[in-house]
C-alpha positions as CSV (number, residue, x, y, z in Angstrom):
1,F,-0.2,0.0,0.2
2,N,1.6,3.3,-1.1
3,L,0.4,6.4,-2.2
4,S,3.6,7.9,-4.2
5,Q,4.0,11.6,-4.3
6,N,2.4,13.3,-7.9
7,A,5.0,14.8,-10.6
8,P,4.5,17.9,-11.6
9,N,4.8,19.3,-8.1
10,P,3.7,22.4,-8.0
11,F,1.9,21.9,-11.4
12,N,-0.3,23.9,-13.8
13,M,-2.5,21.8,-16.4
14,S,-2.3,18.0,-14.9
15,T,-0.2,16.1,-12.7
16,M,0.6,12.5,-12.3
17,I,-0.2,10.5,-8.9
18,G,1.3,7.3,-8.3
19,Y,-0.3,4.8,-6.7
20,S,0.0,0.9,-5.5
21,V,-1.6,-2.3,-3.4
22,E,-1.0,-5.1,-2.1
23,E,-4.2,-6.9,-1.0
24,K,-7.3,-6.6,-3.2
25,G,-9.8,-4.4,-2.2
26,H,-12.1,-1.0,-2.8
27,T,-10.1,1.6,-2.7
28,T,-10.6,5.3,-3.4
29,V,-8.7,8.2,-4.3
30,T,-9.7,11.5,-3.5
31,V,-8.7,15.5,-3.7
32,F,-9.4,17.6,-1.4
33,N,-9.0,21.7,-1.3
34,C,-7.7,23.4,1.8
35,L,-10.6,23.7,3.6
36,G,-11.0,19.5,3.9
37,Q,-13.9,19.5,1.0
38,P,-13.6,16.6,-1.7
39,V,-12.7,18.4,-5.3
40,K,-12.0,14.8,-7.0
41,T,-12.5,10.7,-6.8
42,L,-9.9,10.4,-8.6
43,V,-10.8,6.5,-7.6
44,D,-13.4,4.6,-6.3
45,R,-13.4,0.9,-7.0
46,D,-12.2,-2.9,-6.6
47,L,-8.6,-3.3,-7.6
48,A,-6.1,-6.3,-7.5
49,P,-2.8,-6.0,-6.6
50,G,-0.6,-4.2,-8.4
51,V,0.9,-0.6,-9.4
52,Y,-1.2,2.4,-10.8
53,S,-1.1,5.7,-11.2
54,M,-3.3,8.7,-13.2
55,L,-3.8,11.3,-14.7
56,W,-5.4,14.4,-12.3
57,N,-6.2,17.8,-14.9
58,G,-6.9,19.9,-12.3
59,T,-10.6,19.7,-12.8
60,D,-13.5,19.4,-10.3
61,D,-16.1,16.1,-10.2
62,R,-18.1,18.3,-12.3
63,G,-15.7,19.1,-15.1
64,A,-14.5,23.2,-13.9
65,K,-11.5,24.0,-13.6
66,V,-10.3,24.2,-9.7
67,A,-8.3,27.5,-8.1
68,S,-4.4,27.4,-8.3
69,G,-3.7,26.9,-4.4
70,M,-2.8,23.6,-2.2
71,Y,-4.8,20.4,-2.4
72,Y,-4.5,17.6,-0.6
73,Y,-5.3,13.6,-1.7
74,T,-5.8,10.8,-0.3
75,M,-6.4,6.9,-0.8
76,S,-7.8,4.0,1.1
77,Q,-8.4,0.9,1.1
78,G,-9.9,-0.8,4.1
79,S,-7.9,0.4,7.6
80,R,-5.0,1.9,5.4
81,H,-4.7,5.5,4.7
82,A,-3.0,7.3,3.4
83,V,-2.1,11.8,2.6
84,K,-0.1,14.0,0.5
85,R,-0.1,17.6,-0.7
86,M,0.4,19.5,-3.8
87,V,-0.2,22.8,-5.2
88,L,-1.8,23.8,-8.8
89,M,-0.2,27.0,-9.8
90,K,-2.0,28.7,-12.7
């Protein structure tokens, strides 16, 4: 179970987030703003063990561009949780 630091960070248009899971299970990866409000759900499904990555293009769940600033992204699977931060600069 690992959540990697996004790259690039800070980013302008998009950033890549890598993560891995050791056990099969329901996994979520979610982006939150600095107020702790969910902005974008990137992953919400059962995953097999493996290494994954995904691109976040700086949009919310409705497809609108989010403002510049600091964001947090979390990964959860069962009782495991990880948090990282990233900066969007426009």
